[in-house]
Phi, psi and omega in degrees: 000129182250144180249127177250141179252126181254128177247123181277122180283138176259131180236146179281139178282343181265125181294144179290137178282142179278142177293128178301140179258135179293122175239139185234134176291120186248118181297336180292321182256350183056039179206168176276113182257147173299132186272118178229130181266159180289327177240145182303125176054027179230133180239125169263120190227127176244125180243129179295120182270188187279153165266112195269095177217356183199178181297146174286141184239183185293336173296320175296317180301317179303315184290306189284328174294317180299313179298324180294320179297314179297318180299317180294322178297314180295318185279309191265344178252312183269351170081023177277149166273122186247119174263099190257116181247130176226123183278162171242114178277102180246010169234111185196152181301321179298319180295315181301311181297310182296319183293315182290325178295314179298317181299314183289325177292320176297320177298319180297316180293321183284334183264358179238100179291341179209166179289129179245159176304324181295315180296318180295321179294319176302317182295321179291322177296319178297320178299314181296317181296316180295317180301311185283326183276337182249295190288311182300320180292341182267355181297138182292336177208151182298143176241148176254143183234144179270009182221156175255000180281116184295330177295321178287322178300318178299318180298322178296315179296319181298316180294321179295321179297326180284325188263337185249099184298317181297317178301313182298318180293315181295324179296319182284334174290322181287320182220112184294342179267010184303315180296324177294318177300316178300315182297318180296316181290324179296317178296316179294321179301315179296319180295320180294314181299319178294318182294325179300323179282344182251011187304318179264124177082016179283163180239185184298324178299325179291327177296315179300317179299319181292310184293316179293321180295326182256015187300325182296331179259326183284326180300305178300324180295312179292327179300320180282322186268335184238004182304327182292345182278350181285121186281324182231077184297331178296315180295321180297314179294320182295321180299314179295314183297318180296320179298311184285334174296316178298317179296321179300311183288334172297316178296318180297322179294319178295329178277002180063034179272130181299138177291151178291158174291325177222140177226075182291143175260145180301320183299340180269358185234023184295317181294322177294325179295317179301314179297319180299314180295321179301320181290323178298321177297314183293335177279355174090015184246013178209160180217151179263140178210114176052044175090349177254157176239129183244140175280130183270098184296318183296322180290326182283314186295113180091358180295144181284131173252199180277083180086015179207172176240136177292147183227127181262144180064053179295325185281316181225074182299334180289348181265000177307131176079004179288102188298320182299314180293321180296315180295320178298322180291331182283329180100159187291337185260003184272124175274187181228022181298127177081000181288128186276319180230152182299329183281345180296147182231156188282129170265326178219131183254124177292145176296121185261332183220152173298147180093354176269139177296140183211151179234154182288151177203167177298344184255007181107176181294141179182200181212162182292150168289163185294314188292325185293334185303309184293320179302317184289311183295318179296318180293322182295326185263322187254350177092213188285351181188180182208165177279309185233138168233133184225165179168180179289154182297335180290349180268357186303309176227132006267349193301304184287326175296322178289324175303311180301313184298309184290329179288318178289331174291323180287311185277345183067034183248163180275327185217109183278327180238136179272321181226124174256122178251117180246123179285139181292163179297155171251127173245153178248116182050043175088355183239148177299135182295128183201141177297328181292333179268000179059031175239025180278121186237124175279160178298319180300317179298314184292326179287349174279348181247327185228157179281159176298325178298317183296320178296315181299312181296321179299317180293329181287345180278000174234144177301136192299330184260008178257162177298137178247124176262106180276104189225170177299323179297319179296316180296319179297318179295319179296317179300319180298319179291322175302314181297325178298314178295314180303310183296322179296311181296320180297319181295313181296313182296322179298317180292324179292317182294321187262010179295135179278188178301151181303135178230157184301133176101332186283348179240008179274155180258096174268192181300317182296321181291320177296322181294314183289329176293318176296325176299320178298311182297320179296317179298318180298319179293315181291324177299314179298316179297322180296315181290330176286344177271067178055045174057055183282082183289326178303316179292319181299316179296319180295325177298318178297317181294321178296321179294322177298316179301317179294322179292322178296322177295319177300315179302311184293330180284315186271335180060230183290346181269011180299141176277102186290337177296317178296315181294322179299318178303317181293312183297321180294320180293315178300319177302311182299320182291321179293319177293324177301321180287350183090020183266357179282154180233142178069209180278145177302144181295141182295326181268004175079014182229121177123157182240016176078178180253121179273143180238152177293141178100357178075013181265163177291161181283228186272012185301327184274355182281149177285163186300318183298324179295322180286323185280331189308309181297327177293315181298319181297315182292316181294318180296318179296319178296316180298317180299320181293317179296318180299317181297319178295316183297331183272352181276105185284352183275350183270131178289159179303319180296314179296324179298315180298315181297319183287327176292317177298321179296318177297319180297317179294321179296318178299317180297318188270343183244285185299315182297320179299316180296331180277345185086025179254113178263126181244116178255101184302135174077004185260354181285166182298328182266011181089353177277201181280141170270116183257145182222141174263115183226177179293121181304324183297325179289325177293318179298316180298318179295318179297315180295324178294320178297318179294322179297316180296318180296319180296321178295318178297317180297316180297320179294319179295316180295321179295321179294319179294320179295319179295320179295320179295318179295322178295318180297315180297321179296322180289322177296319179296320178294326181284354180299328184282130175293134181305329180293338185254359190294334180255006179258158173299148005272003182290323175225126182235140172083000183260325186228155180240340179220151182222156175274186184294332181278351180101002179282135178296139176246332178228145181276190185295340180262003179087005179275152178296137176287132184298157180299320180297320180293321180296318179301318180295318180293325177297318178299316180297322182293322179297319177298317181294326178300316179295318179297321182291322177299316178298323180294316182295322176299315181298319180298317179297321178297318180294320180291327179293332179285000000 
């Protein structure tokens, strides 16, 4: 006999929720793809770095801040190990041009102690060349001039641009740099005119004014005419690149952007680039022509691989053959000798002129093409492929498409990059950032107005791959959200610091505590889902703000009986998430709540100040308040009632003036013991709140005074109207020409023609007289009051 035991399985009636899967918007597929790495929990990531020849601007901030936020989410929230590589492009046509121009202009200033006819003539020739090659070619329609003097011709064009609106609009439509050309020539024109008057007896300072004033026209002129005199062009370019590389990383540090794990420079990989190009040639996808090497797009596109076909322009197939984009990608110094098709791009550029930096190669002296640089450095560090490649959306074609093509041609692979992340464009007040539109903002300039935290948070309020409009409205919205976080942390910390001994009920879980705890769990779940949805930071930030709003309602409902343990859990989680995003400042808070104080300029707050410097303003205010109270207490002439009022007045003044300046917020009656709940917050936010409160109070007072004045004026008008005795109101001189006879009460009986006044008219006049009787009575009362005074 066998005995069987039956166990009844218990099943939940509620279906289990699925764990959100990370999906990332991939430019290669133009869709949100499930994110899978080549190695478990490890990401190989290559980010296109800066071309170091000028100041970093807000477009750079948009790109590198965005990549930093995503990197932190992957590393610090989702737990990936991230190998982040960012290159430094220090060999580039822009660098070569800028470096040699700067070098030659500096040489000109140092070798000319005074303005000479030769220097002035060079400047005028440079002015003429710039005028004819840039501005004249940009005119919307040909103009005729009565002079051959280029300085005068420029003045004619300048005046037409100021006076003819249609001309100005058409010129800027034809050439977006038209306004820049005008500005450069105007500056040079002023410098030349000033120099003409100083030609005899001028000094070195005048030379600097001339050269700097005309630098936009004189630099390119000397670059073309004197470039060959530069003995060590590599050193000249390297000096400029190193300077701007240092400035770039200074800006990145101020923005709190994590440094890359590797930052290879192109100049350190020239030999590897040569080897890389040789293999592409041997694989049949490139050809040499007159010292340059060109990638053969036609041979690559559609070529058979090992079970696949190569595909060119995967990212932007619609841009194939776009000459403007292709030419921009090649650079200003790149020729086209030996190039077979317009779509082919340079892997190696032959040295075209003396004075250009060049390195040896099997094809002669030259330098790397722009696109090949990233392929080589990424391959050298990350191998045959990578998980993520990122950069600005403007790099999709031709740069990233060419990178893909030449790398897949070299490695013989179908897919060199698994996920391409492209940051959206940055616009300023709705317009593309451009020097010609005068909305070009450097990172340094913006950090003089806003904190690094504010920029980061502002960028997080827009989806990372969409266009971002950096506007006054966005900054105002960001400031409001910052204040919400600041106030929340200050409120929680104040209650924790001033909490009294544990009392019954304050740690129990009632309905309100269970509800707010569930709100926390729901927020955590939704927050996770948002970040798994292609790093949806706008939604994630809003989830944090919504949770704060619910917690504030809990505080206001429960008051002093709030369960601080429940609130602490919420505050600590919000703190961790903000720090995870890189929004924290200074050292992490010891109690795990708060994100620090952000300062303008990207610098640390008061952490580096000595204790006495921090304590001094507090000591001064407290001592002054104590002296005032003491003085009142010692004054025997003050009655007890007056003493109480004056002490209260002093206390209110301290709360509204001295405490605000210190960053001490005092909420009367909100503390656990019935006293003030104090909070340490940003003084500027307290000052702003106080001024706003005063503004509202002033508006209310002004409105009240205006209402009182209007009422007084109305009263006076009625009193003035009541001056007339009702018996006389229808008689001359009050009414003339309407009536000829009246009864004893003053009511008209006959009109101007001697006819009887109708009964309806009499009734109407009687009503008017009754109203006047009341007005007259009020007038007589007022007269008596005035006489009594």
